[in-house]
MDAnalysis code that builds the backbone (N, CA, C; Angstrom):
import MDAnalysis as mda
import numpy as np

u = mda.Universe.empty(597, n_residues=199, atom_resindex=np.repeat(np.arange(199), 3), trajectory=True)
u.add_TopologyAttr("name", ["N", "CA", "C"] * 199)
u.add_TopologyAttr("resid", np.arange(1, 200))
u.add_TopologyAttr("resname", ["MET", "ASN", "ARG", "ASP", "ASN", "PHE", "LEU", "GLN", "GLN", "PHE", "GLN", "LEU", "ASN", "PRO", "THR", "VAL", "GLY", "TYR", "HIS", "PRO", "GLU", "SER", "VAL", "GLU", "ARG", "VAL", "SER", "HIS", "ILE", "SER", "GLY", "GLU", "GLN", "LEU", "ARG", "LYS", "ALA", "ALA", "VAL", "VAL", "VAL", "GLY", "LEU", "VAL", "GLU", "ARG", "GLU", "ASP", "GLY", "LEU", "HIS", "VAL", "ILE", "PHE", "THR", "LYS", "ARG", "ALA", "ALA", "HIS", "LEU", "LYS", "HIS", "HIS", "PRO", "GLY", "GLN", "VAL", "SER", "PHE", "PRO", "GLY", "GLY", "LYS", "HIS", "GLU", "LEU", "SER", "ASP", "PRO", "SER", "MET", "GLN", "PHE", "THR", "ALA", "LEU", "ARG", "GLU", "LEU", "HIS", "GLU", "GLU", "VAL", "GLY", "ILE", "ARG", "SER", "ASP", "GLN", "VAL", "LYS", "ILE", "VAL", "GLY", "GLN", "LEU", "PRO", "ALA", "LEU", "SER", "THR", "ILE", "SER", "LYS", "PHE", "SER", "VAL", "THR", "PRO", "ILE", "VAL", "ALA", "MET", "VAL", "ASP", "PRO", "ASP", "TYR", "LYS", "ALA", "ILE", "ILE", "ASP", "GLU", "ASN", "GLU", "VAL", "ALA", "SER", "ILE", "PHE", "GLU", "VAL", "PRO", "ALA", "THR", "TYR", "VAL", "LEU", "ASP", "GLN", "ALA", "LYS", "LEU", "HIS", "SER", "HIS", "THR", "VAL", "ASN", "PHE", "LYS", "LYS", "ILE", "LYS", "HIS", "ARG", "VAL", "PHE", "ALA", "MET", "PRO", "PHE", "GLU", "GLU", "HIS", "LEU", "ILE", "TRP", "GLY", "VAL", "THR", "ALA", "GLN", "ILE", "ILE", "GLN", "SER", "LEU", "GLN", "GLN", "HIS", "VAL", "VAL", "GLN", "GLN", "ILE", "THR"])
u.atoms.positions = np.array([
    [20.985, -5.205, -15.053],
    [20.891, -6.649, -14.816],
    [21.253, -7.396, -16.097],
    [22.149, -8.378, -15.972],
    [22.501, -9.169, -17.143],
    [21.784, -10.518, -17.123],
    [22.033, -11.296, -18.160],
    [21.354, -12.584, -18.328],
    [21.580, -13.508, -17.135],
    [22.833, -13.630, -16.697],
    [23.150, -14.549, -15.603],
    [22.491, -14.124, -14.297],
    [22.490, -12.813, -14.006],
    [21.822, -12.308, -12.793],
    [20.350, -12.678, -12.801],
    [19.714, -12.427, -13.930],
    [18.284, -12.694, -14.033],
    [17.994, -14.176, -13.866],
    [18.722, -15.016, -14.605],
    [18.451, -16.455, -14.559],
    [18.664, -17.017, -13.161],
    [19.686, -16.535, -12.474],
    [19.931, -17.022, -11.117],
    [18.750, -16.720, -10.211],
    [18.265, -15.482, -10.258],
    [17.145, -15.104, -9.399],
    [15.850, -15.784, -9.829],
    [15.617, -15.828, -11.131],
    [14.351, -16.376, -11.613],
    [14.250, -17.873, -11.362],
    [15.329, -18.598, -11.603],
    [15.256, -20.054, -11.517],
    [15.418, -20.585, -10.098],
    [16.061, -19.832, -9.225],
    [16.268, -20.308, -7.857],
    [15.122, -19.939, -6.919],
    [14.421, -18.866, -7.214],
    [13.358, -18.413, -6.318],
    [12.023, -19.060, -6.674],
    [11.172, -19.305, -5.675],
    [9.836, -19.850, -5.967],
    [8.982, -18.822, -6.697],
    [8.071, -19.322, -7.526],
    [7.192, -18.407, -8.255],
    [6.276, -17.670, -7.285],
    [5.883, -16.481, -7.699],
    [5.019, -15.622, -6.892],
    [3.729, -15.402, -7.659],
    [2.609, -15.424, -6.947],
    [1.317, -15.210, -7.599],
    [1.069, -13.743, -7.888],
    [-0.193, -13.379, -7.951],
    [-0.587, -12.021, -8.312],
    [-1.208, -11.314, -7.111],
    [-1.208, -9.997, -7.154],
    [-1.713, -9.208, -6.033],
    [-3.166, -9.602, -5.752],
    [-3.494, -9.905, -4.479],
    [-4.855, -10.372, -4.161],
    [-5.950, -9.395, -4.560],
    [-5.660, -8.093, -4.521],
    [-6.672, -7.113, -4.919],
    [-6.819, -7.029, -6.438],
    [-5.870, -7.616, -7.171],
    [-6.004, -7.697, -8.627],
    [-6.848, -8.901, -9.023],
    [-6.577, -10.031, -8.392],
    [-7.296, -11.252, -8.773],
    [-8.724, -11.262, -8.234],
    [-8.991, -10.466, -7.200],
    [-10.345, -10.402, -6.649],
    [-11.342, -9.929, -7.698],
    [-10.872, -9.105, -8.612],
    [-11.747, -8.546, -9.646],
    [-12.362, -9.631, -10.527],
    [-11.687, -10.765, -10.663],
    [-12.188, -11.831, -11.544],
    [-12.632, -13.061, -10.751],
    [-12.807, -12.891, -9.445],
    [-13.145, -14.041, -8.598],
    [-14.514, -14.634, -8.919],
    [-15.381, -13.840, -9.565],
    [-16.717, -14.330, -9.900],
    [-16.727, -15.173, -11.172],
    [-15.603, -15.232, -11.880],
    [-15.529, -15.994, -13.130],
    [-15.029, -17.402, -12.825],
    [-15.790, -18.407, -13.214],
    [-15.394, -19.786, -12.946],
    [-14.351, -20.246, -13.957],
    [-13.593, -21.268, -13.569],
    [-12.559, -21.795, -14.448],
    [-13.094, -22.296, -15.770],
    [-14.327, -22.813, -15.757],
    [-14.919, -23.348, -16.985],
    [-15.199, -22.249, -18.013],
    [-15.332, -21.011, -17.547],
    [-15.621, -19.894, -18.447],
    [-14.370, -19.339, -19.124],
    [-13.208, -19.730, -18.634],
    [-11.963, -19.133, -19.105],
    [-11.421, -19.837, -20.344],
    [-10.974, -19.032, -21.303],
    [-10.294, -19.552, -22.489],
    [-8.789, -19.425, -22.266],
    [-8.038, -20.431, -22.670],
    [-6.599, -20.434, -22.427],
    [-5.859, -19.552, -23.432],
    [-4.818, -18.899, -22.933],
    [-3.941, -18.088, -23.774],
    [-2.546, -18.106, -23.152],
    [-1.564, -17.701, -23.940],
    [-0.186, -17.647, -23.441],
    [0.528, -16.453, -24.054],
    [1.446, -15.881, -23.288],
    [2.273, -14.773, -23.778],
    [3.737, -15.090, -23.508],
    [4.613, -14.436, -24.254],
    [6.054, -14.599, -24.058],
    [6.619, -13.348, -23.392],
    [7.197, -13.537, -22.216],
    [7.987, -12.478, -21.584],
    [9.401, -12.678, -22.114],
    [9.691, -12.012, -23.229],
    [10.945, -12.242, -23.937],
    [12.044, -11.296, -23.493],
    [13.176, -11.862, -23.103],
    [14.319, -11.068, -22.648],
    [15.456, -11.182, -23.654],
    [16.022, -10.038, -24.004],
    [17.086, -9.963, -25.001],
    [18.322, -9.347, -24.361],
    [19.477, -9.994, -24.531],
    [20.703, -9.447, -23.950],
    [21.352, -8.468, -24.928],
    [21.448, -7.214, -24.508],
    [22.107, -6.168, -25.285],
    [23.401, -5.753, -24.579],
    [24.158, -4.866, -25.210],
    [25.428, -4.432, -24.615],
    [25.230, -3.774, -23.254],
    [24.091, -3.101, -23.073],
    [23.833, -2.412, -21.804],
    [22.982, -3.236, -20.847],
    [22.836, -4.537, -21.117],
    [22.078, -5.407, -20.226],
    [20.842, -5.987, -20.886],
    [20.028, -6.638, -20.083],
    [18.813, -7.272, -20.601],
    [17.757, -6.243, -20.963],
    [16.998, -6.552, -22.012],
    [15.840, -5.767, -22.402],
    [14.643, -6.701, -22.508],
    [13.447, -6.155, -22.347],
    [12.205, -6.928, -22.416],
    [11.423, -6.497, -23.655],
    [10.900, -7.480, -24.386],
    [10.159, -7.209, -25.619],
    [8.682, -6.954, -25.309],
    [8.155, -5.870, -25.874],
    [6.729, -5.555, -25.781],
    [6.185, -5.279, -27.180],
    [4.889, -5.426, -27.326],
    [4.221, -5.020, -28.556],
    [3.096, -4.052, -28.214],
    [2.745, -3.240, -29.194],
    [1.533, -2.433, -29.091],
    [0.507, -3.074, -30.002],
    [-0.631, -3.434, -29.436],
    [-1.645, -4.152, -30.187],
    [-2.304, -3.246, -31.228],
    [-2.737, -3.862, -32.320],
    [-3.397, -3.112, -33.385],
    [-4.672, -2.458, -32.863],
    [-4.998, -1.299, -33.396],
    [-6.123, -0.505, -32.890],
    [-7.484, -1.120, -33.184],
    [-7.565, -2.017, -34.174],
    [-8.866, -2.565, -34.563],
    [-9.217, -3.871, -33.855],
    [-8.334, -4.377, -32.993],
    [-8.588, -5.661, -32.345],
    [-9.762, -5.578, -31.373],
    [-10.457, -6.714, -31.225],
    [-11.623, -6.773, -30.335],
    [-11.207, -6.659, -28.872],
    [-10.147, -7.371, -28.495],
    [-9.692, -7.380, -27.101],
    [-8.467, -6.475, -26.938],
    [-8.572, -5.511, -26.041],
    [-7.452, -4.644, -25.643],
    [-6.790, -3.931, -26.829],
    [-7.564, -3.293, -27.703],
    [-6.971, -2.599, -28.854],
    [-6.044, -1.465, -28.424],
    [-4.911, -1.349, -29.100],
    [-3.976, -0.265, -28.840],
    [-3.172, -0.378, -27.560],
    [-3.402, -1.421, -26.786],
    [-2.687, -1.560, -25.519],
    [-1.304, -2.164, -25.728],
    [-0.416, -1.876, -24.796],
    [0.896, -2.509, -24.775],
    [0.752, -3.881, -24.135],
    [1.375, -4.874, -24.748],
    [1.260, -6.231, -24.220],
    [2.521, -7.020, -24.533],
    [2.622, -8.181, -23.915],
    [3.629, -9.144, -24.329],
    [3.095, -9.872, -25.561],
    [3.960, -10.298, -26.487],
    [3.478, -11.073, -27.630],
    [2.797, -12.351, -27.155],
    [1.693, -12.712, -27.796],
    [0.998, -13.933, -27.400],
    [-0.420, -13.953, -27.907],
    [-1.152, -14.997, -27.522],
    [-2.529, -15.109, -27.979],
    [-3.190, -16.383, -27.514],
    [-4.300, -16.704, -28.152],
    [-5.158, -17.803, -27.728],
    [-4.551, -19.180, -28.009],
    [-4.802, -20.083, -27.080],
    [-4.426, -21.486, -27.235],
    [-5.375, -22.152, -28.224],
    [-4.819, -22.912, -29.151],
    [-5.624, -23.661, -30.104],
    [-5.622, -25.134, -29.729],
    [-6.699, -25.831, -30.082],
    [-6.826, -27.242, -29.715],
    [-5.674, -28.078, -30.254],
    [-5.094, -27.655, -31.360],
    [-3.984, -28.403, -31.957],
    [-2.649, -28.130, -31.265],
    [-2.611, -27.142, -30.366],
    [-1.368, -26.831, -29.649],
    [-1.119, -27.875, -28.564],
    [0.047, -28.528, -28.549],
    [0.310, -29.560, -27.538],
    [0.571, -29.012, -26.137],
    [0.894, -27.726, -26.015],
    [1.197, -27.158, -24.700],
    [1.047, -25.646, -24.750],
    [1.040, -25.028, -23.562],
    [0.971, -23.572, -23.500],
    [2.281, -22.947, -24.002],
    [3.389, -23.638, -23.797],
    [4.653, -23.143, -24.333],
    [4.608, -23.104, -25.854],
    [4.030, -24.132, -26.454],
    [3.882, -24.163, -27.916],
    [3.010, -22.999, -28.375],
    [1.913, -22.768, -27.654],
    [1.028, -21.643, -27.988],
    [1.799, -20.329, -27.980],
    [2.575, -20.115, -26.930],
    [3.323, -18.867, -26.794],
    [4.309, -18.680, -27.943],
    [5.035, -19.735, -28.285],
    [6.027, -19.638, -29.354],
    [5.367, -19.478, -30.718],
    [4.250, -20.158, -30.927],
    [3.527, -20.021, -32.198],
    [3.050, -18.584, -32.380],
    [2.455, -18.039, -31.323],
    [1.945, -16.674, -31.396],
    [3.078, -15.653, -31.547],
    [4.198, -15.903, -30.889],
    [5.357, -15.017, -31.013],
    [5.808, -14.936, -32.469],
    [5.854, -16.081, -33.126],
    [6.266, -16.111, -34.532],
    [5.222, -15.463, -35.426],
    [3.943, -15.759, -35.166],
    [2.879, -15.202, -35.997],
    [2.802, -13.680, -35.870],
    [2.968, -13.167, -34.666],
    [2.780, -11.733, -34.427],
    [3.982, -10.887, -34.828],
    [5.186, -11.357, -34.472],
    [6.365, -10.502, -34.688],
    [7.505, -11.207, -35.417],
    [7.284, -12.431, -35.900],
    [8.262, -13.093, -36.748],
    [9.456, -13.706, -36.052],
    [9.451, -13.783, -34.727],
    [10.567, -14.401, -34.007],
    [10.364, -15.915, -34.005],
    [11.336, -16.647, -34.563],
    [11.222, -18.097, -34.713],
    [11.512, -18.819, -33.395],
    [10.980, -20.031, -33.285],
    [11.176, -20.811, -32.058],
    [12.639, -21.177, -31.841],
    [13.428, -21.297, -32.935],
    [14.842, -21.620, -32.764],
    [15.662, -20.414, -32.299],
    [15.006, -19.259, -32.182],
    [15.656, -18.058, -31.653],
    [15.267, -17.805, -30.196],
    [14.588, -18.775, -29.604],
    [14.027, -18.598, -28.263],
    [14.435, -19.766, -27.372],
    [14.839, -19.458, -26.145],
    [15.106, -20.490, -25.149],
    [14.222, -20.227, -23.938],
    [13.267, -21.114, -23.715],
    [12.354, -20.963, -22.577],
    [13.089, -21.277, -21.280],
    [12.929, -20.406, -20.288],
    [13.603, -20.606, -19.004],
    [12.623, -20.861, -17.862],
    [11.331, -20.714, -18.126],
    [10.337, -20.972, -17.087],
    [9.028, -20.280, -17.394],
    [8.157, -20.253, -16.414],
    [6.880, -19.570, -16.597],
    [6.361, -19.058, -15.265],
    [5.410, -18.139, -15.346],
    [4.729, -17.611, -14.170],
    [3.361, -18.275, -14.062],
    [2.703, -18.172, -12.910],
    [1.370, -18.771, -12.772],
    [0.380, -18.181, -13.775],
    [-0.597, -18.976, -14.164],
    [-1.647, -18.491, -15.062],
    [-2.429, -17.373, -14.378],
    [-2.816, -16.380, -15.157],
    [-3.530, -15.208, -14.647],
    [-4.893, -15.111, -15.314],
    [-5.956, -15.091, -14.519],
    [-7.309, -14.931, -15.058],
    [-7.581, -13.460, -15.326],
    [-8.270, -13.175, -16.427],
    [-8.529, -11.787, -16.811],
    [-10.025, -11.514, -16.884],
    [-10.369, -10.225, -16.835],
    [-11.767, -9.828, -16.879],
    [-12.388, -10.134, -18.242],
    [-11.544, -10.288, -19.279],
    [-12.043, -10.658, -20.606],
    [-12.173, -12.174, -20.760],
    [-12.074, -12.882, -19.626],
    [-12.320, -14.323, -19.536],
    [-11.267, -15.167, -20.251],
    [-10.015, -14.798, -20.042],
    [-8.889, -15.607, -20.487],
    [-8.086, -16.051, -19.273],
    [-7.461, -17.207, -19.388],
    [-6.465, -17.654, -18.430],
    [-5.129, -17.576, -19.154],
    [-4.319, -16.582, -18.783],
    [-3.099, -16.275, -19.527],
    [-1.879, -16.850, -18.806],
    [-1.118, -17.688, -19.505],
    [0.110, -18.244, -18.952],
    [1.310, -17.483, -19.509],
    [2.069, -16.779, -18.659],
    [3.264, -16.071, -19.130],
    [4.466, -17.032, -19.204],
    [5.036, -17.156, -20.388],
    [6.211, -17.986, -20.612],
    [7.433, -17.069, -20.663],
    [8.390, -17.310, -19.781],
    [9.586, -16.467, -19.701],
    [10.686, -17.099, -20.547],
    [11.298, -16.298, -21.422],
    [12.261, -16.859, -22.367],
    [13.351, -15.861, -22.719],
    [14.517, -16.405, -23.064],
    [15.603, -15.606, -23.619],
    [15.479, -15.624, -25.137],
    [15.624, -14.454, -25.754],
    [15.467, -14.326, -27.205],
    [16.797, -13.913, -27.829],
    [17.129, -14.542, -28.951],
    [18.346, -14.226, -29.695],
    [18.381, -12.726, -30.024],
    [19.436, -12.021, -29.631],
    [19.490, -10.578, -29.898],
    [19.538, -10.230, -31.385],
    [19.808, -11.206, -32.234],
    [19.851, -10.959, -33.679],
    [18.497, -11.158, -34.354],
    [17.439, -11.310, -33.564],
    [16.126, -11.514, -34.184],
    [15.755, -10.328, -35.069],
    [15.026, -10.614, -36.125],
    [14.521, -9.572, -37.023],
    [12.994, -9.589, -36.942],
    [12.428, -8.520, -36.442],
    [10.973, -8.469, -36.269],
    [10.272, -8.345, -37.620],
    [9.274, -9.205, -37.822],
    [8.386, -9.117, -38.982],
    [6.974, -9.034, -38.419],
    [6.420, -7.839, -38.397],
    [5.161, -7.591, -37.699],
    [3.959, -7.979, -38.553],
    [3.023, -8.707, -37.936],
    [1.720, -8.952, -38.557],
    [0.837, -7.756, -38.220],
    [0.628, -6.887, -39.187],
    [-0.103, -5.648, -38.922],
    [-1.578, -5.878, -38.618],
    [-2.076, -7.086, -38.863],
    [-3.449, -7.405, -38.473],
    [-3.583, -7.517, -36.956],
    [-2.458, -7.775, -36.274],
    [-2.494, -7.978, -34.830],
    [-1.652, -6.971, -34.050],
    [-0.576, -6.512, -34.656],
    [0.409, -5.711, -33.926],
    [0.679, -4.399, -34.659],
    [0.687, -3.306, -33.897],
    [1.012, -2.001, -34.479],
    [2.513, -1.741, -34.453],
    [3.185, -2.174, -33.382],
    [4.629, -1.939, -33.271],
    [5.231, -2.875, -32.231],
    [6.559, -2.986, -32.272],
    [7.309, -3.777, -31.294],
    [8.420, -2.887, -30.745],
    [8.692, -2.995, -29.452],
    [9.756, -2.188, -28.854],
    [10.328, -2.920, -27.647],
    [11.493, -2.474, -27.202],
    [12.155, -3.079, -26.049],
    [12.301, -2.054, -24.927],
    [12.240, -2.560, -23.699],
    [12.422, -1.729, -22.504],
    [13.526, -2.370, -21.665],
    [14.484, -1.606, -21.161],
    [15.524, -2.191, -20.310],
    [14.914, -2.951, -19.128],
    [15.453, -4.141, -18.871],
    [14.926, -4.957, -17.775],
    [15.098, -4.265, -16.430],
    [16.145, -3.462, -16.286],
    [16.323, -2.737, -15.023],
    [15.154, -1.787, -14.777],
    [14.578, -1.257, -15.841],
    [13.405, -0.383, -15.723],
    [12.169, -1.214, -15.392],
    [11.969, -2.298, -16.142],
    [10.787, -3.149, -15.943],
    [10.766, -3.737, -14.535],
    [11.931, -4.093, -14.020],
    [12.004, -4.737, -12.706],
    [12.149, -3.743, -11.554],
    [12.162, -2.461, -11.862],
    [12.258, -1.422, -10.828],
    [10.869, -1.198, -10.227],
    [10.713, -1.598, -8.971],
    [9.398, -1.506, -8.338],
    [8.909, -0.068, -8.212],
    [9.833, 0.888, -8.206],
    [9.436, 2.298, -8.122],
    [8.793, 2.792, -9.416],
    [9.029, 2.081, -10.507],
    [8.466, 2.493, -11.799],
    [7.043, 1.966, -12.001],
    [6.644, 1.000, -11.186],
    [5.305, 0.411, -11.310],
    [4.374, 1.086, -10.308],
    [3.401, 1.804, -10.815],
    [2.466, 2.535, -9.960],
    [1.186, 1.726, -9.792],
    [0.506, 1.945, -8.684],
    [-0.768, 1.259, -8.481],
    [-1.724, 2.153, -7.704],
    [-2.990, 1.920, -7.913],
    [-3.999, 2.565, -7.083],
    [-5.171, 1.615, -6.917],
    [-5.953, 1.880, -5.896],
    [-7.083, 1.017, -5.577],
    [-8.378, 1.688, -5.991],
    [-9.231, 0.926, -6.655],
    [-10.559, 1.419, -7.014],
    [-11.597, 0.521, -6.352],
    [-12.718, 1.118, -5.975],
    [-13.808, 0.351, -5.388],
    [-14.885, 0.113, -6.435],
    [-15.232, -1.152, -6.623],
    [-16.252, -1.516, -7.601],
    [-17.137, -2.590, -6.982],
    [-18.415, -2.273, -6.871],
    [-19.370, -3.197, -6.245],
    [-18.895, -3.626, -4.858],
    [-18.413, -2.632, -4.095],
    [-17.987, -2.815, -2.701],
    [-16.757, -3.714, -2.546],
    [-16.036, -3.915, -3.642],
    [-14.815, -4.718, -3.593],
    [-13.649, -3.856, -4.053],
    [-12.521, -3.943, -3.324],
    [-11.335, -3.190, -3.703],
    [-10.588, -3.911, -4.825],
    [-10.202, -3.144, -5.834],
    [-9.426, -3.689, -6.942],
    [-8.131, -2.895, -7.076],
    [-7.033, -3.603, -7.236],
    [-5.736, -2.956, -7.418],
    [-5.414, -2.888, -8.910],
    [-5.093, -1.690, -9.380],
    [-4.767, -1.472, -10.787],
    [-3.314, -1.021, -10.880],
    [-2.539, -1.687, -11.741],
    [-1.122, -1.366, -11.908],
    [-0.884, -0.692, -13.256],
    [0.135, 0.174, -13.302],
    [0.509, 0.832, -14.556],
    [1.980, 1.226, -14.504],
    [2.627, 1.157, -15.659],
    [4.042, 1.524, -15.778],
    [4.226, 2.401, -17.011],
    [4.481, 3.693, -16.838],
    [4.762, 4.548, -17.997],
    [6.182, 4.322, -18.494],
    [6.350, 4.343, -19.810],
    [7.689, 4.272, -20.405],
    [7.674, 5.063, -21.701],
    [8.438, 6.157, -21.710],
    [8.459, 7.052, -22.871],
    [7.019, 7.407, -23.260],
    [6.632, 7.165, -24.513],
    [5.263, 7.520, -24.915],
    [4.248, 6.423, -24.616],
    [4.696, 5.329, -24.017],
    [3.827, 4.178, -23.776],
    [3.308, 4.154, -22.335],
    [2.149, 3.546, -22.155],
    [1.635, 3.231, -20.826],
    [1.341, 1.739, -20.787],
    [2.079, 1.038, -19.938],
    [1.909, -0.406, -19.784],
    [0.985, -0.622, -18.598],
    [-0.161, -1.230, -18.820],
    [-1.127, -1.409, -17.737],
    [-1.908, -2.698, -17.962],
    [-2.950, -2.889, -17.148],
    [-3.806, -4.058, -17.302],
    [-3.083, -5.356, -16.999],
    [-3.394, -6.386, -17.769],
    [-2.829, -7.719, -17.557],
    [-1.304, -7.687, -17.635],
    [-0.778, -6.939, -18.590],
    [0.676, -6.871, -18.763],
    [1.348, -6.316, -17.512],
    [0.783, -5.282, -16.927],
    [1.349, -4.711, -15.703],
    [1.206, -5.672, -14.522],
    [0.128, -6.445, -14.483],
    [-0.023, -7.459, -13.431],
    [1.078, -8.508, -13.538],
    [1.388, -8.920, -14.760],
    [2.461, -9.895, -14.965],
    [3.799, -9.301, -14.534],
    [4.031, -8.039, -14.862],
    [5.264, -7.370, -14.445],
    [5.364, -7.335, -12.923],
    [4.259, -7.044, -12.253],
    [4.275, -6.987, -10.785],
    [4.658, -8.341, -10.190],
    [4.122, -9.418, -10.753],
    [4.468, -10.754, -10.279],
    [5.939, -11.067, -10.550],
    [6.411, -10.692, -11.735],
    [7.814, -10.929, -12.081],
    [8.741, -10.139, -11.161],
    [8.369, -8.901, -10.847],
    [9.172, -8.106, -9.914],
    [9.272, -8.789, -8.560],
    [8.143, -9.249, -8.048],
    [8.141, -9.907, -6.746],
    [9.004, -11.166, -6.770],
    [8.952, -11.880, -7.867],
    [9.709, -13.126, -8.022],
    [11.215, -12.859, -8.070],
    [11.616, -11.900, -8.899],
    [13.038, -11.693, -9.170],
    [13.679, -10.687, -8.222],
    [12.955, -9.607, -7.901],
    [13.569, -8.472, -7.214],
    [13.439, -8.542, -5.705],
    [12.293, -8.943, -5.206],
    [12.016, -8.825, -3.769],
    [13.060, -9.549, -2.927],
    [13.515, -10.697, -3.421],
    [14.446, -11.487, -2.633],
    [15.848, -10.887, -2.576],
    [16.145, -9.895, -3.457],
    [17.500, -9.343, -3.446],
    [17.525, -7.889, -2.995],
    [16.366, -7.363, -2.568],
    [16.323, -5.978, -2.096],
    [16.099, -5.946, -0.594],
])
């Protein structure tokens, strides 16, 4: 999939929410309890097509240590918008400047069990970016081909029962990495948005 293919599907199709069995897990958390956060679903055009940027979180972090995630973090009161939050965190975590990013849209906010409301900002990133990792937050940065990320066969799920409620858990293995949790939920929504209408 190239840049034009992706943009056509992403911008023309209506946004898709999250799997009902995923969001049921956080249905007991009220909106007032949620802290705002934003992540960047960054797409980079390479010779072999689009790639998606991921980070591996530092092992000492309080929330989701060592997990694979999209770059991003908490909204600050001084941030004028969630897009600003996403771009600020992208620069702080991996050194990608806002002038190297073109926002193309966003996905619906996703509530998490750690009591965050996460807004995924979808953006094209300059392929000449030079990553400068903040080791206090990020262990590594890597890219995955978008054709892999958007391949519904690569995203696995299973249902677990907790307190008599079914919960859907998603995971996507890639090389030595396992992408799961909130990041995999965002991928599932993005797949439904971009892929379902053309398959």
